[in-house]
N, C-alpha and C positions, 0 to 999 in steps of 0.2 A: 328602773321602775318609773312609769309615767304617772303624772298627777293631772287632775283637771278640776275645774270649778265652773258652775253654771250661774250666770247672773242675767236675770230677765230674758231668758231664752237664748242668750249668747254663751257658748261653751268655750272656755279657755283651756288649752292643753299645754302641759309643761313636760317635756320628754324625760327629764331626770331631776335629781335633787339639786344639782348645781344650777340648772336652769330655773328651778323654782325659787331658790335663794336669790338669784340675780334679779329676777323679775319682781320680787317682793321688796327690793331695796328702794329707799328713797332716792330721788333723782340725783345722779352723780355724773359729771361729764366724763369721768374715767370709764364707767360702765358703758356709756354711750359710745365712747371711742373704741371700746373693745367689742362692740356689737352685741352686747348681752343684756342691755337694759330693756325694761318694759316699753312697749311701743306707745302706750298711752296710759292715762290714769285708770281706765277700766281694767286693763290687763294687770296693772300694779295692784289694784284692790282685789282682783280675783286671786292673784298669787298670794297676797297676804292672808286671805280667807282660807285658801288651801293649806297654807303653811300653818295656820293656827290649829287646824285639825290633825296635823301630823304628829304621831306618837314620838316622844323623845328617843325611845329605844331604836327607832329606825335609823338614826344617825350612827348608831354603833354597827349596824349591819350593812349600811350603804355609805362607805367613805367617799367624800367628794373628790379626794385624790388618793389613789391606790397606795397603801403603806409599803407595798413591795417595790415601788418605784420612787418613793419620796420619804426621806428620813424624818421630816417634820411630822408627816402623818403617822409614821411608825412610832415616833416618840409620844405623840398625843395618845395613841391607843395603848401603848405600853405603860403610861403613867396614869391612865384612867382608874379611878377608885370604884371598882364595880360594887363593892360592899356598900359604900355610901350612896351609890346610885339607886339601890333597890327601893327605897321609899318613894323615889320619883319615877320609877320605871313605867308606871301606868299612866303618867301624865302626858298630855299633848303639849305642844309649844304654847298654845293659847292658855292652857291651864297653868303652865309654869308662869306665864305673865301674871295671871291673877294671884298666884301664890306669892310672887315677889312683891306685888303691890299691897297685899293684905297681911302676909305672915312671914316676912323676911326674918330668918333667925339671926341670932347674934352669938358671939363667942365661939366656942368649939363647934357648935352646930352649924354656924356659918362657914367655918373652915371645911367641914365635911361636905356641905353643899357645893363649895367652890371646886373641890376636887371630884365631886360627883358629876359635874358638868364638863363636857368637852367643848372646845372653842366653837365648833359649828352649832351646838345647841344655844350657846350664848349669842352668837351672831343671829340666829333665827329669832330668838325672843326680842332682840334689839330692834329688829325690823317691824315689830308689832307695837312698839312703845312710842308714845309722843315725846316731844322734847321735855315737857314738864315731868313726865313719868321717868325719863332717864335721869333727871336731876333728883327727883324725890327718892328713888331707890338708891342711887349712888351715895347720896348724903348720909344714908344710914350705915354704910359700910366703911369701916376703919381698918385699913391694912397698915400696920406699923412696921417700920424697918429701922435697923440700927447699924451704924458704922462708928464714926467719931461723935455723932449725936443721934437723936431719935426723931424720925419723921413720921407724920401721919396721925398724930394724936389729935383728938377732938379739940376744936377751937384754935387750931394752928394753920398757917399757910406758909409753906417753904418757898424760898426764892433762890434760883440759881443765878449767881453772878456770872455773866457771860462776857468777860472783858477781852473780846477778840481784837486783834491788831493786824492790819494788812501786811506788816512785815515781821510779825512775831517779836516786836521790840518789847523786851521784858520790863523796861521802865514804863512804857505806855500801858502794858497789861497791869502793872502794879498800881498805876494812877487810877485806871478804871475800876480796879478791885476796891481800892480805898474809897472811891466815890460811892460804890455800891454799899460798902460796909456802913458808911455814914448815913445811908438811907435805910438801914436796917435789913439789907439783903445779904444773902450769902449762906444761909443755913442749910439749904439743900446741897449745894456744892459750889465751889469756885471752879468753873469748868471752861477751859479755853479750846476753841476750835483752831488748830494750827493752820497757818497759811502754807507752811511747808511740812510735809509728812516725812521728816528725816529724824534719825535717832538723835542727832545733835540738837536740832531745834526743839524736839519734844522734851529732851532732857533738860534743856535750859528753861523751858516753860514750867515743867514740873518742879524744878528746884526754886524758881522764882515764886510760884504759888506757895510752896511749903515754907519759904523764907518769911512771907507775910503771915501765914498761919502761926508759925512757931514764935515769931518775934512778938506778935500781939496776943499769943496764947488763946487763939480762937478755937472754940469747939466746933469745927466744921471740917469738911474733907475737900481735897483738891483733885482735879482730873484734867488730863489733856486728851481731847477727843480725836486722837489719831487712830490709825488702823491698829487693831489689837496686837499684831506682830511687832509694830514699831514701839508700842508702849512696853511690851514685854522685853524687847531688846534694850530699851532705855533703862528699864528696871534692873536688868542684868549688869548695867554699867553704873549702878548705884543711884539712879534717879528714884525719888520717893513716889510710889504709886499707892494712893488711898483707894480709888475706885478704878476698875478696869472697864473701859468703854468699848462698845461696838454697836453699829447699826445692824439690825437683823430684819428678816422677812419671814413670811408665812409659808414659803416653799423651799425645798432643797435647792432648786434652780436659782431662786432669788439670792440665797445665801452664797451659792457658788459665785454669783456675780459680784458679791461683796468680798470675795476672796477668803471666805471662812467656812468652817465645818462645825458640826456639833462637837466633835472631838476636840477641836482647837479651843472652843469656848470653855469646855469643861477643864481642859488642861490649863488654860489661862487662869481660871478661877483658883485652881489648886496652887498654882505658882504664886499668886498674889496673897493667898492665905498664909503660905510659908513665909513670904516676904514680911507680912504683918507681924508674924510671930517673933521676928528678930529685931523689930523696930521699937524704940522706946516711946510709945504713944499710948495714951489712955483710950483704948478702944472700948466702946460700950456695946458693940455687937460685931458679928462676923459676916455681915452682908456686904459684899465687895464689888458687885457687878452693877454697871450702868448701861441700859439699853435705850436706843432711840428707834422709833418706828414711824410709819406714816401711811395712810391710805393712798394707794397708787404705786407704791415702791415695786411690787411684783409686776404690775402691768408695764411700768417704765423699763423694766429689765426683760420684758417679753417672757416672763416666767410665771404667768398667772393661771395657766391651764384652763382658761375659759371660766374661771371662778371670779365672782364679784369682789371688789376691793375691800368692802367691809368684812366679808367672811375671811379673806386672807389676812386682814389686820388682826382679827381675833385669833387666828392660828399663830401669828407672831407672838401674841401674848401667851399662848399655850406653850410655846418654846421658852419664852422668857421665864415663866414661873418655875420651870424645872431647875433653874440655876439660882433661885432665891435671891433676886437682885435687891439692891438698896434703892435704886431709882429706875423708873421706866417712864419715858414720856413720848407721846405722839407729837411729832413736829407737823401739826395738822394741816397747815396751808403751804408748806415749804416746797412741795414738789411742783406746784403750779396749777394754773387754771385748766390745763388739759385733764386734770384728775378731780379737782374741786374748783368749780368755775367762779363762784361768786360768794358773797357774804352768807346767803342762805345755806349753800352747800358746806361752807367751811364751819359755820356754827353747828349745823347738824352733825357733821363728822366729828367735831371736837367733843360734843356731848356723847355721841356713840362710843368713841374710843375710850373716853374716861369711864363710862359705865361698864364697858366690856372688860377693861383692865381691872377695875375694882371687883367685879363679879367673879373674875378668874383668880382673885387673890393677890393682885399686884399693888405695890405702893405707887399709885399712878399719878403722874403729872402730865401737863400739856404745855407745849410751846404754842401759845396763842399767836399765830403769825399769818402773814400772807406775802406773796412775792409781788413785785411792783407792777406786773402786768395782769394781776387778778382784778376782778370786779369787786373790790373791797377797799376800805380805808380804815383809819384809826378808830372811827366810831364803831366799825365792825368788830375790831378787837376789843373795844370797851364792852360791847354787848356780850361777847363770848366770855370775857374775863369775869364779869359780874355773875353770869350764869354758872360758870365753873366754880367760882368761889363759894357760891351758895350750895353747889353740889358736893363740896368737901374735897376739892382737888388737893392732892398732896403738895404739889409745887408748880410754879410757873417760872418764866424766864425774867431776868432783869438785865437790860441793856441800856447804855446811855442814850437817852432821848428816844428809845425804842427803835433806833435805826442801826442795824449791824453793819458797820463800815467795811468789814471783811467779807461777810457772806452775802451782803447786798440784799437783805430782806427786812421786812418790818415786823417787830414783835413788841412785847410789853417792856416798859421802862422801869427803872428803879422807882420813879415817882408813881407810876401806875400801881405797882405792888404796894407801896406805902399807902396810897389812897384807898385801895380796896380793903387792906387790913384795918385801917382806921374806920372805914364805913361799916364793916361787919364785926368789929371788935376782935379781930384775929391776931394771935401772937406768933412769934417764931418758934422753932423747935426749942424745947425747954432749956437745954444746956446753952444754946445760943442766945435765948431770951435773957438768961441770967447774965451772960457776957454783955449784951447790949445795955441792960439796966445798970450794971456795974460801971460801965464806961459812959453812962448818962447820954446814950444815943437814943434810946427809946424808953418810955415808961408805959408799960402795958402795950396797947396797940397804937400808941401815939408817939411820933417823933418828938424829941425834946426841943427842937428848934435850930435855926441856922446859926445863932451865936454860939451855942454849945458845940455844934459841929465844927465850927472854925477852931475852937479851943482844942478839940480832939485832934484836928488836923495838924495843929502845931506840934503835938507830941509825936506824931507818926510820920512827919515829913521826911526824917532821915531814911525811912524805908525806901523812898523813891530813889535816893542816891545810892543806897546799898544794893538795890535790886539788880543792878548791872553786874555785880560780882557774886550774886547769890548762887 
């Protein structure tokens, strides 16, 4: 079905829904690279105006990718709550925007709204919202998740300790982990990206993380961000798996490029739940999945089907929510300037991703980051970090000095996380906050100081020695 819009005598034509969505997107180098971006601002505004007049129900009759040829599309339509959609069936995309700004429901009504909307609807309304509107709406949405602690509660900001090491040295990983703990980080997860995706290396990392967690009785979860099959193989050899990680995308072809399927994700979740049932751990919930995404992943895999990267990112969230994850985060600037060129595009994408994930019901975090060849710097990260913290982001990353020595990119540091928590009066996850205060690491949203940290360090230094044998 074709769409058009007339502006001052100039008619703009959009041959199908996918083209309309792409042309209505804010400027992204990835869409330009794919040849689907608006040619100029006039065309972009015309597409936005045509999109605003589009009835939501049209997204149900005109899939952007055929469900018969794409299992993500099929999953999206099979899990759509048609009953909850009925109150919104007469709305246009523009009217949905007004509803979200004026009448966003809470509690059970919000959950009904989240499942009433399919990802393409959420992507469409995102394109009509300004940055401040993305922040304002997202800040009202609280999606709570539970594993070994509770994430997403009002007034909290979680931090993933990301203690990566270029040779997977477990003593080095433990040292970086303790550094993060002393800065109040680690409640989201202690999650290591392995340099080597082998069963032996992943097992050693998982055991090392668990050794720190159990020795210090920390109410948090560990994870090794290897391929899902490697983690499951390590688990079968008695490695402790708290969260099962996998990168996912918004099309079947993208997930094929990651070496995964929907069936594998579902089976993996079931295996980890069985694994949890036999471990002597105080679980506070049964959400066991951790997903990472990012605008541009489908395009980089040549798996985008001519659809813009924002819409495909929303579809990845549509997949993620069917598996009830504990953590989801967009690694917003990681794929590179070919997809998000500069600070403006990275900030916009970070706010878009956070908003879409929240509106689709996810416990959404963001890895506020950029690669070294992007037109951005650490001030860019500061800007996005403060915006997302005000938008109620569930968690961010914590890396020593903000420079990941293994992955070779720039992200937020332990100090950045402590600063923004202090600035905005945010605490850690409640169980983790209790642990921090008991150990006199933090009081409320404030660190207790360097002298106290050194005293804590004296008590846990033996962990560094023991980590080699963990």
